N, C-alpha and C positions, 0 to 999 in steps of 0.2 A: 834659838831653835837651830840656826845654821851651824853654830859651834857644836851643838849636839850631834848633828848629822855628820860632821867631819870626825868627831870623836868615834861615832859608830863605825864609819868607814875605816878609820885607822885601826879600830879594835878588830874589825873583820879581817883586816890585812894580816894580823898576827895570829888569827885563829883558823885552824883547818877543821876543827871538830864540828863547826857549824856551817861549813861551806855549802852554799846553795846557789843555784843559778836561775833566778826568776827571769821570765821573758820580758824584754824591753817593749813596752807598749807606747812609748813616747813618739814613735815615728822618726826619731833621730837615729843616725847610724850607730850600730852596735859594734864595738871593737871585737875582732874575732877570737882573741886569746884571753878570755876572762876566766878567773878561777872561782869567783863568787860574785853574786849580784842580787840586789833587792830592789823591787819595784814598789814604791810607796802606794798604799791603797787609798790615800786621801790627797786632795789638792792642798797645796801649801802656798803661803805668801812668800814670794822670793823677789826682793828688790822692787816691790810695788806691783807685782803681777801675780795672778793665780797660775800656779804651775803644777804639773805632775813631775815626779822626780824618780830617777833611776840611778842608783849608786852601785858601782862595781869596782873590783880590783883586778890587776893583772900582774903576773911575774915579769912581764916584759919591761925593758928599759924605758924610762920616762921619755927619752928622745924618740924612741921608736913609736910609742903611742901618740906623742904629739904630732909627729910627721904623718901618721895615718889619719888623724883627725883634721889636720890642715888640708890634706887631699880630699877627704870625705866631705868636708864643709868648705870647699873652695869658695872664696868671696866673703867668708865670715871675717869680722873684725877681731883681731887678736890683741890681747893685752896681758900684762903680767898678772898672775893669780893674786898677787898682793896689792895691786892697785885698786883702790876702792873695794877692799876685800869684804866679802860677805862672811868670811870666816873669822874676822877679828884678828887681833895681834897675838893671841894665845899660842897659835901654831906657827912654826917657822916652815913655810911651804916654798917649794920650787915648782914652777909650772906655768901653764897658760890658761886663759879664759878665752873662748871663742864665742862671739855673739853674732847671731844672724836674726835680725828682727828682734822679737822679744825673747827668743830662745837662747839658752846658754849651755855651753859645754865646758866643763873644767877638767883639766888633766894635770895631776900634781902628785907629789910625794912629799913626805916630811924631809926637812933639810938633810938629815943623815939617814933617811929611810931607804929601803930597798924595793918596797912594793909601790906600784903605780896605782893611783886612784883615779877613777873616771866618774864624773857626775853629769847627768843629762837632765836639763830642765826644759820641758816643752811648756811654753807659757802663752796665755791669752794676751793679746795686745793691750787690753785695758780691763779694768774690773767690770763685771756684768752683774 
């Protein structure tokens, strides 16, 4: 399922015909320069938690978006997007994962890509 989400985000990054900007209802910070975004309508299982998910893209440089999220989520634990990857080994990604409690924010691009992807996961601490 996670690989499908990445594929969908990467597909959106190359498509302007279907550009939409859904409202972020996760409560996590929304990067201000998004070109398209989709808020999932259902809760999903992500790394053992029930999460709502917001996926977006930006034309801004990866480093710029990473710096913005580091400041917006001060105190979050940062790791490489590929460490314990929820995206599998299929994609060659460059970027970071920020974790605060059960919530996750991933900021990445394909190894040779130009579009930056952002995924926000607002998660319950445990299954209910």
